[in-house]
C-alpha positions in Angstrom: 102.3 134.8 121.2 106.0 135.4 121.7 106.8 131.6 121.7 105.2 131.2 118.3 107.3 134.1 116.9 110.4 132.6 118.3 109.5 129.2 116.8 108.9 130.7 113.4 112.3 132.5 113.6 114.0 129.2 114.5 112.1 127.4 111.8 113.2 130.0 109.1 116.8 129.6 110.3 116.6 125.8 110.1 115.1 125.9 106.6 118.1 127.8 105.3 120.3 124.7 105.9 120.5 122.2 103.1 118.7 118.9 103.7 120.0 115.6 102.7 116.9 113.6 101.7 117.7 110.2 100.3 114.1 109.2 99.7 113.2 105.6 99.3 110.2 104.0 97.6 107.3 102.7 99.7 108.3 99.1 99.2 111.8 99.7 100.6 110.6 102.0 103.4 110.9 100.4 106.8 110.1 103.2 109.3 107.2 105.7 109.5 106.5 108.5 111.9 103.1 110.1 112.4 102.8 113.6 113.9 99.4 115.0 114.6 97.3 117.2 116.9 94.9 115.4 119.1 91.5 117.0 118.5 88.8 114.4 119.0 88.1 110.7 119.2 87.3 110.5 115.6 90.7 111.7 114.5 92.3 109.4 117.1 90.5 106.5 115.4 91.7 107.6 112.0 95.3 107.6 113.2 94.9 104.1 114.5 93.5 103.1 111.1 96.7 104.5 109.4 98.9 102.6 111.9 97.0 99.4 111.0 97.6 100.0 107.3 101.3 100.6 107.7 101.8 97.6 110.1 99.9 95.3 107.7 102.5 96.4 105.1 105.3 95.4 107.5 106.3 98.9 108.5 107.6 100.1 111.9 105.5 103.0 113.1 106.1 105.7 115.8 103.6 108.3 116.8 103.9 111.7 118.5 100.8 113.7 119.3 100.3 117.3 120.4 97.7 117.5 123.1 96.0 121.0 123.0 94.6 122.5 126.2 91.2 121.1 127.2 91.5 118.0 125.0 91.8 114.6 126.7 94.4 112.0 125.8 92.5 109.1 124.3 93.8 105.7 125.5 97.3 107.1 126.4 98.4 105.0 123.5 100.9 107.4 121.9 103.7 109.6 123.1 102.4 113.2 123.4 103.4 116.7 124.4 101.5 119.8 125.5 102.2 123.6 125.5 104.0 123.1 128.8 106.6 121.0 127.1 107.8 124.0 125.0 109.4 126.8 127.0 109.0 130.5 126.2 112.2 130.4 124.1 110.8 127.6 121.9 113.0 124.9 123.4 111.6 121.4 124.0 111.5 120.1 127.5 109.9 116.7 126.5 112.3 113.9 125.7 109.7 112.2 123.5 109.9 115.2 121.1 113.7 115.2 121.0 113.8 111.4 120.4 111.1 111.7 117.6 113.0 114.4 115.7 116.2 112.3 115.8 114.5 109.2 114.2 115.6 108.8 110.5 112.0 107.9 109.4 111.7 106.9 105.7 108.3 108.8 105.8 106.8 111.2 108.3 103.1 111.8 108.0 101.8 115.2 109.4 98.1 114.6 109.8 96.7 118.1 110.4 94.7 120.4 108.3 95.8 123.5 110.2 99.5 124.0 110.5 100.8 125.0 113.9 104.3 126.7 114.4 105.4 124.0 116.9 104.5 121.2 114.5 106.3 122.9 111.5 109.3 123.3 113.8 109.2 119.6 114.7 108.9 118.7 111.0 111.9 120.9 110.1 114.0 119.4 112.9 113.1 115.9 111.9 115.6 113.6 110.3 112.9 112.0 108.1 113.7 111.4 104.5 110.2 112.4 103.2 107.7 114.5 105.1 104.1 114.1 103.9 101.3 116.6 104.8 98.2 118.5 103.7 98.8 121.0 101.0 99.1 124.4 102.7 101.5 127.2 101.8 102.9 127.2 105.3 103.8 123.5 104.9 105.6 123.9 101.6 109.1 124.5 103.2 108.8 121.5 105.6 107.0 118.8 103.5 108.5 117.1 100.4 105.1 115.7 99.5 101.7 117.3 100.0 98.2 116.1 99.1 95.4 118.5 98.4 92.2 117.1 96.9 88.9 118.1 98.4 89.7 116.7 101.8 87.1 117.4 104.5 88.0 114.7 107.1 91.1 113.4 108.6 90.2 110.0 107.4 90.2 111.2 103.8 93.5 113.0 104.3 95.0 109.8 105.7 93.6 107.8 102.8 95.2 110.2 100.3 98.6 110.2 102.1 98.7 106.5 102.2 97.6 106.1 98.6 100.2 108.5 97.2 103.1 107.3 99.3 102.3 103.7 98.1 102.7 104.9 94.5 106.2 106.1 95.1 108.6 103.5 93.8 
């Protein structure tokens, strides 16, 4: 798809710029972002579990979800975007995406096993200090921390992300 090629081109251009990441330890971190693709109700419930963990620790949490075609939006609880919110040139038409990328999150969790060009582009645009995702070669340029044990469910991915960020001092 032409849009994905353009997004990859813009992503590569963004990645050439030097980032200023002043990472903070989990204890000092105040704000967290969560970026994910809505796939099913089970994943949605896992995301809510992560939010519960973070809020219990006194963290502020903001969520942005990509809603693929033919997938329903569970609860309309989180800000979301669809294919229609990205024009053919790879520009965002949705203000929620633009606002999310401008947030200086201390940590941004990318909770997907399969990396999508639009999600990598959002990660690259993000002002987050530390991006955490699943270990995948495509995520290497856009994530400062990746987890990769034998993860088979989104729940296990979330557990590992949470565990390893809590260890960061």
